[in-house]
N, C-alpha and C positions, 0 to 999 in steps of 0.2 A: 611500684611507685619509687621514684628517686628518693634517696635518703635525705637530701637537703629539703625536699618538699615536706616530707614527714616531720623533720625537725622543726621547720617553720610553722607547721600546723600545731604541733605540740606547744611551741612557745606562744603562739597566738591564743590558743585555747586557755593555757595557763594564765596568760596576762589578762584576758577578758573576764575570766571567772575568778581572778585573784587566787588561783591555785586550788579552788574548792572542787573543781572537776578535772580529772585527768583523763586523757584519751585512752581507751582500752584497745586491745588487739583486735577486737571485732570491728572497730572503726576502720583499721588499716585493711583488714580482710575485705570489708565492703567496698573500699576504694579500689582495691586491686582487681575485683571481678569486672567482667565485661559489662559496660553500661547497657548494652543492648539486651541483657538478660533481666533488666529491672523495668517494671512498669512505672508510669508516671501519671500524675493527676493533671488533667487539662483544666482550663479556667472554668468550664461549664460542668465539671464532674464533681459530685459531692463526696464520693468515696472511691477508693481504688486499692489495689493490692501491690505491694512492692516485693519483688522476688530477687533473691541473689543466688547465684549458682556457686557450688563448691568447685574446686579444681577438677574433680572427676565428672563434672556436669550435672550432679544431682542438686536439687533445690534444698537449701538449708535454712532460709529465712523467709517467712511469710508474715507481713505486717499489714494490718488494716489501717488505712489512712483516712481520717475523718476531717472534713473541712468545717471549722467552727462557724456558726451563724453570726452574722454581723449584729453587734449590739448598738442599735441606732441611738438609744437613750444615752449610752456612755459617750458616743461621738458628739451628741448635742452638748452634753455637759462639759466635755473637754473644750469644745469650741467656745462655749459660753464663758468659761474661766479665762481662756486665752484673750477673748475680745475685751473682757473686763480689765485685764492687766494692761492691754494695749492702751485703753482709755486712760488708766491711771498714770501711765508714763513712769519715768524714772525718778521724778521728784515727789509724786504723791504715793505711788505704789509701795515703796519700802516702809513708809510711815503707817499706812493703814492696812497692809496685807494680812497681818495676824488676825486683826479683828474682822476683816472681810471674810477670811477663810473660816473663822470659827463661828461667826454670827450671821452674816449676810448671805454667803454662798449656800449654806444648807437650806435657807428659806427660798433662794432662787431655784435650787434643785426641786423642792416641793412644788413650787409654782409650775415649773416645767413639767414635772411628773403628772400633775393634775390636768394640765393642758393637753398632753398627748396620751393620757390614759386610755381613751377609747379608740385609738387609732391602730390599724393593723400594720404589718411590716411594710407593705407597699406604700401606705400613706406616710409612715415614718421615714421611709427612704426618700420621700419627696420634700422633706423639710430641710431648710438650711438656715444658717445664722448670718445676718448681715455683717459685713466685714469693715465697715467704716464708722467707728464711734465718733461722735461729734467732739470737736476740740473747743478751744477757748473756754467758755462757761456753759456750753450747750449740755443738755441733759441726757441725750441718747447714749446708751451703752451698746445695746444690740437689739435686734428684732428677730423673732423666729418666723420664717416665711414659708408658706406652702408654694413650692415652685410650680405646681400644676395650675394653681389659680392666680398666683402672684400676690395673694393677700397675706397680710400679717396675722399671726395667731396671737402673739403676745409681744409686748414691747417693754424692755427694761430700761429704766432711767435712773439717774442720780442727780439730785438738785443740791446746789450749794446754798446754804441758808445762814444768814447772819442773825444771831440772837443777841439782843441787848444784854450787856453785862457778862455774857458768857463767851462769845466768840463765834467761830464758824463751825458748822456741822455739815456733813454730807448725808442727805436723806435719800436712801435707796427705796425705790418703789417700782411697780409695774402696772401696765394697763392691758386689759384683755379684750379680744374681739367679741367675747360673749355679750358685753354691754356696750359695744361700739366704742371702746376705749375711753369711756366717760369716767368711770370710777378710778380712784387712786388707791391701789393696794399697797400698804406700807410694808416694807421688809425690815426697816431699822435705820438707825442713825449711827454715824461714826463721827466723833469729835475730831476737829482739826487742831485749831488753836485760835488765839485772838488775832493774830496777824492774817492778812489776806492770803488765801491759799493760791498756789500757782495755777496756771491754766491747765486744762486737761491735755493729754498727749505730750506734755512738756517733759 
């Protein structure tokens, strides 16, 4: 391998890891071997063996490669938080983010976990989160939807409430398909202030 390529890789690895990881000689040896001597994993394979050959042709490295299973719950939670912050926008988000992360989002996680608890991986894989939170003063944050049926499983909302002598609060709650979205399950309130809050998505 050309020296300038090796130096570039060393600099890149050192920069990306803040110097905590330094490339070893084994890395360069692996790069120098003929790529045709190494097995690779295809998109439909779960495991495979990677082989590298020494200069004399003998095999010196044998590594088992395991493909991690997809964590659908984690993907749902990441998308849920992302859609929440999209709804908050840049005016509301910074002011309520700490309380949302500490108080409201853990309760959202619990509600999502209870909703998907009985589903297998294929059913979990068919779930998506709606990508258009409502703006202005609309309540919708996101819905979790079953793509196979097109039906909502759970809907998360936030309502702006004005309380006399106190000011404005954000009431976070959800509705479930189990009771045909009739009940109002409270997740908690976050205080804004006495002045009228900005519109969502602003």
